[in-house]
N, C-alpha and C positions, 0 to 999 in steps of 0.2 A: 370501391374494392378492387383487388386483383382479381382479373379474369380467371376464370377456371377452365380446365380442358375436361370436357365431358362426353363419353361413351354410353348413348341408350343401346341396349341389347334385348332383342326380343327373337326368339325361334319361330320364325312365321314367314308366310309368302302372302297373307291376306291383307286385308284393310278394313278390319272391324272397329269396334270401340277402342282396343288398346291400341293398335298402330296409328288411329286417328289421334290419341291422346300423346303417344310419343311425337309425331308430325308436329302439332301445334306448339308442344312444349320445347322440342327443338329448335322451331322457327323462334319462339320468343325469347329463347336463350342466346342464340345467335346474335339477334337483334340488340340484345342487351350488352353484347361484347366478348361472351364467352365463345371458346373455340369447341365447336361441337361436331360430333359425328354420331351417325345411326348405324346399326347393323340390324338388318329384320324387317320383315314386311313387304308388302306387294312393291315391287319395282316401278310398275307401271303407274303406280298413285303416289309414290312416294320420291323418287328419285328427282324429278324435275323441279316440285315444289321445294324440297330440301335445298337443291343446287342453287336455286332464287334467291334462298336465304343465306347464302354460302356454308351449307352444312353438308359433308361429304356422306354418301351413302354405299354400303355393302350389303349384298344381299345374303340372308342367313336361314337356311331352312332345316339344318341338322345339327344336332348337339356337337358334333366334332368340327363343323364351321363356326359354331358359338365359341368352342374353347379357343381356335384360331385367332378368331377377331378379338377376343377379351387379351389372350397373351399378347398379341401385336400391337395392342393400344398402349400409348404413352400418355396416360390422363390421370387427373387427379380424383377424378370420381367417374365408377363404373356403374352406371345406373341401369339395374334390370329389370324385366318385365315379365311376370309369370314364373312358375317353379321351374321349367327345363333352363332358363335363362339364369336363374338364381343359383342353380347348381352349377351351370357351368363358369359362372363368375367367381363362386366359390372355390372352385378346383382351379382354375387359372390363377387365382390372385392368392394361394394359399402361402406361397413365400414372399408376397409383395408387401411390405412394410409402409408404402407410400401412398398407395392408391384407397381409397375409400370406396367400399361396396355397399350400395343403398338399393334397396328391393323397393320397389312401388307395388303395393296390394290394392288390386282391381276389384277383386272378389269378394263377397260375405261369405268365405269359408276358409276354413284351416287349411294347410298344406298338406297332401296326401301322406299316407303312412306306407313304409316298404317292411313289411312282415311287423315284427313287434316294436319297430323305432318309427319315431316321426321323423319325416323330412327335416323339421326344425332343430331337430338334436343334430342333424349331418351338415347344418349350414351355420356353423359356429363362426365363420369368417365375415359374416354379413355386419356392417358396421350400423346401419339404421334402417328401419321399416317404416315407409311412408304410405298411409292409407287415404284412398281419395274421398273418405266419408267417414262420418260416427259409426254407420251402421257396419261398414268393413272393419274398422277398428276393433268393433265390439265382437266381431265373429272369428277373427283368425288367430286368436289365442296366444299371441305374443304382444309384447309393449309395441307401440308404434306412434309415430306423431301424424294428426291429421291435416292435409292439405287438400282442401276441396278444389276439384277440377274447376277450370274456369272454361268458358266459351265467348267469342267475340260478339261485340255490339253488333246489332242488326238493324236491318229496316224495318219499320212499323208494319204489321200484318195488314191486309186489306179487308179482311172478314168476309170472305165469300162463303157461300153456303156449301162449305166442304170440312168434314170430319177427318181430320189427317191420323194416320198410324203411321209411325217409322220405327220400324224393329225388324229382327231376322226371323223368317216364318219357321221358327224352331218350337218344339214342345213346351220348353220351359218358358217361353214369352207370353203362352195363355192367349194368342190372336184370336182363337174361337170365341173367346169371351166378349171381347170387342165388337165382333162381327154379330153374336147374337144379340148383345146389347142395342146396336144400332137398328137392326131390324125391329126389335122390340119396342123400341122408342118411336117407330111411327115416323121419324124424321125424313124418311125417304119420300113419304107422301106430299111433303110441303117443300120438294125442291132441293132437299140436302143430298149429298152422296157421301160416303165414305171412300175415302182412297186411302189403299195400304202400300207403303214404300217399303220395300224389302223383298228378298227372297229366301227360299230354304226348302227343307224337307217336307213340311207341312202344307206347300203352296197348293199343291193338287186337292188334298181333302179340303182345304180351306174354301177353295173355289166352287166346289161341290156344295158346299154349304150356304154360300154367300147367293143374293140374289144379283143377276147379272146387269139389272139396270139401275141398281143403287149401291152396288159395291163394286169399287173397280181396284185391280190390282195392276200396280204401275211398275213392279218388277225393283231391280236394283236402279239407282239415279244417282247420278253424282252432281245433281242439281238441287240438293235438298234444300238449301237456304231458299231458292227461289219458290219451292213448292209451298215451304212454311210461310213466305212472305203473302201467299194467295190464299191461306187457310182461314177457317172460320173458329173452329175448335180442334183441339189437340186431345187424343185419346191414348192412355198408356195402360196398359194391362199386367205386367209382369210382377209378380209378387215378390221375386226374388232379387230385384235390380240393387247392384251396389251403389248407384247413384243415380243415373237416369241421364245421360247425356242429351239425348233425343229430346228429352222433356225441356231441359235447361235450355236448349236450342230454340224451342218453340217459345219459351218464356222471353228469349232475348228479341223475339220479334213482337213481344206484346200478345201473342196467341195465347188464349185461356186453355189452361191445360186441366183436364179432367183425369184423373189416376187412381190406381188402386193404393187404398190406405195400407201400404207395407214398405217395408226395407227403405230403398234410397228414395222413393217419391214422396214418401211422409217426412223426411228431412228435406228435400229441396223445397217443398211446399208449405213447410211450417210457418203458421201465422198468417196464409192465406184463406180465402173463403172456404168452410169447411164442407160445404155443400158440394166442391168439386172432387170430393174424395170418397169413394165407394168401398164397400169392404170387399177383400180380394176374392176374385172368383164368383162375386155375384151379379149375375146378368141384370135382375131386377134393379139392383141400386145404380149399377151403371146407366143403364137406360134412362131413370129418373134424373141422374145427373146432366145427361145429355139433353132430356126435355126441358130442365130447368134453364141450361144457360142458351139453348138454341132459342127459347122463348122470348129472350130479352136482349137486344142490342147492347143497351146501356149496362147490363149487368155482365154481358161479355167482355166490353172495355173495360170496366172497373177492375174486374178480374184479371184480365191481361196486363193491365198497366200495373197493379200490383205485383204480379208475377213478375214483369220485367224490372221492377224497382228492386226487388227481392235478388235477382239475378245480379244485377248490377253492382249491388251492395256486398254479396256474399260469394258469388261465384265468377268474379272475372278474371281475366287472363293475368292482369298485374298482380292481382293477389295471389294467386297460382304462383307466379314466376318467384315473387318475394318469398313466400313461405317456403318452396322447394329449395331456393338459395340457402335460406338459412339451415334447413335440414342437412344440404350438402356439406356446408361449412362447418357445422357443429361435428358431423362424422368424420370430416376429414382431419379437424383438430384432435379428435380424440385417437383417430388411427395415427397420426404422426406424434402425439404427445407422448 
């Protein structure tokens, strides 16, 4: 197929889930032969790996900069991420009949309203909406195509006595549930530790709650794959996750995942051992699940192997690349047709 010229636009100087999504997808698209550019995200985390894949990078932290980047681009597809970038793209391309505007929806919620008007009503220039999960598609209130986010294959986990959590320490992630569940499970008395990767506004309060001997806060890490490969269990507590990329990454290592039975985690873990899902915010249920899987090494390995197989079959980078390409080309055909 004819290579596409693609610009990914996100108004951000961070490197969280959306920016990591953009980085990985841009690299895969470049390796497939497309001409790819990225505007936005943390320069320190994105510029070098993008350059290594032949992808140019431009910092974008304001709406004005996003408009400039979108107007200056000569591309077939402008791929926008989050509402501010969607709006900038719609304004920049309002007189452009050749460039397809595709918005990727990362969160399970509708766009905000401006007074009595929904933002969706103001973004008529968007040619296609792409949702990262069925959960997101069902929540955004507009038609979209689901293309599941993929993660790379990874080395098998070593199954050490470590329960890992990887998430921002913000209120919506419900990290407190995981800490309380670990403490209630009693695993700390049998050599297990809970290790939490991530940082945020809740960290000080969570450290006060935790037992210093059994719970360790590792802060922000840039070696998460290495940490996952040394894990024994992975615990995910957020009840509103659009998909759950960290859980998918754990699954790619064959690390058994225990998660809240809600939103993206229910979708990611469909068909796996039901004992690994707990009622959202139920400390007792989560503690029970931890005890069940910590007690049996064979049970952990079977659950981890099943999770890894599911990730490889349904959440691979190759399937994400193909699905995204199909959405882009259909949008471009309709725009130019």
